[in-house]
Structures are given as C-alpha cells and as structure tokens.
C-alpha positions in Angstrom: -12.7 42.9 -23.5 -9.5 40.9 -23.4 -9.6 38.1 -20.6 -6.1 39.1 -19.1 -7.1 42.8 -18.9 -10.5 41.8 -17.3 -8.5 39.8 -14.7 -5.8 42.9 -14.1 -8.8 45.3 -13.4 -10.9 42.4 -11.4 -7.6 41.9 -9.2 -7.0 45.7 -8.5 -10.6 45.9 -7.6 -10.5 43.5 -5.1 -7.4 44.3 -3.7 -8.5 48.0 -3.6 -5.6 49.0 -5.6 -6.3 52.5 -7.3 -5.8 53.2 -10.9 -2.9 55.6 -9.8 -1.4 52.9 -7.5 -1.6 50.3 -10.5 -0.1 52.5 -12.9 2.9 53.1 -10.3 3.3 49.2 -9.7 3.1 48.4 -13.3 5.2 51.2 -14.9 2.0 51.7 -17.1 0.7 54.9 -17.7 -2.9 56.0 -16.1 -3.8 56.8 -19.7 -3.0 53.3 -21.1 -4.9 51.6 -18.2 -7.9 53.6 -18.9 -7.7 52.9 -22.4 -7.6 49.1 -21.6 -10.5 49.5 -19.4 -12.4 51.2 -21.8 -12.0 48.1 -24.1 -9.9 50.2 -26.8 -7.1 48.1 -28.7 -4.7 46.7 -26.6 -1.5 45.8 -29.0 1.6 45.9 -26.2 1.4 42.3 -25.1 4.2 42.6 -23.1 2.9 45.3 -20.9 -0.4 43.1 -20.7 1.8 40.2 -19.6 3.5 42.3 -16.7 0.3 43.7 -15.5 -1.3 40.3 -15.5 1.6 38.9 -13.6 1.0 41.7 -10.9 -2.4 41.0 -10.9 -2.0 37.2 -10.1 0.2 38.2 -7.3 -2.6 40.4 -5.9 -5.1 37.8 -6.4 -2.5 35.6 -4.0 -2.0 38.4 -1.4 -6.0 38.7 -1.5 -6.0 35.2 -0.4 -3.4 35.3 2.0 -5.2 38.3 3.5 -2.3 40.7 2.7 -4.4 42.7 0.7 -6.4 44.8 0.7 -4.2 47.3 3.1 -5.6 47.6 6.5 -4.2 50.8 7.2 -4.7 54.4 5.3 -1.4 55.3 4.1 -0.4 58.0 2.3 0.6 57.2 -1.8 4.3 57.0 -1.4 4.4 54.7 1.5 1.4 52.8 0.1 3.0 52.0 -3.0 6.0 50.9 -1.3 4.1 48.3 1.0 2.0 47.1 -2.1 5.3 46.7 -4.0 6.8 44.9 -1.0 3.5 42.4 -0.8 3.9 41.8 -4.4 7.8 40.9 -4.6 7.2 38.7 -1.1 4.2 37.0 -3.1 6.5 36.3 -5.9 8.7 34.5 -3.7 6.3 32.3 -1.9 
C-alpha cells in the first residue's frame, strides 16, 4: 500500500473518523477511499495529497487532544466540528 494512503487511514482510525466522515471532509467518494484501502491502483495524486494534508491535521489534532471527539454527535454537526478542528489546526 502507498505510504501516504496508509498514513491517511491510520490517522483516520486514530482520530476515530469514519470512512463516511473522511469522505465528507476530503470530498473523495467512499468508494474511492475503499478502493485505496483495498490497495487498488490510486493514480490521482492530487486527491491523495489532499487527503494526506487533512490526515496530517488529524494527527496534530490527536496530539493536541482535540480528536477523537469526546461527544457523540449526529453526522451533520459532527462533520462541521471536524471541519472546524481541521481548519483551526491549519492556522496553528
């Protein structure tokens, strides 16, 4: 498996971000993410780099104890909170 793709899924797992939430955060379909996870060819470097950038922010947020989320939230507010955390991490 591509090192960046492995990093993306490890980061999401550690942050307890579901595949659906990861898809919503990155704008990459769940089907594509599952193909990557199954180690199918991933030729779109732009999307891999985008997901990798978000994953690095998730790792930082875990280190700052902002992720995983402490409260159970429904999908829409949960994704909004995740987006906010990730955008704030980018500014730090």
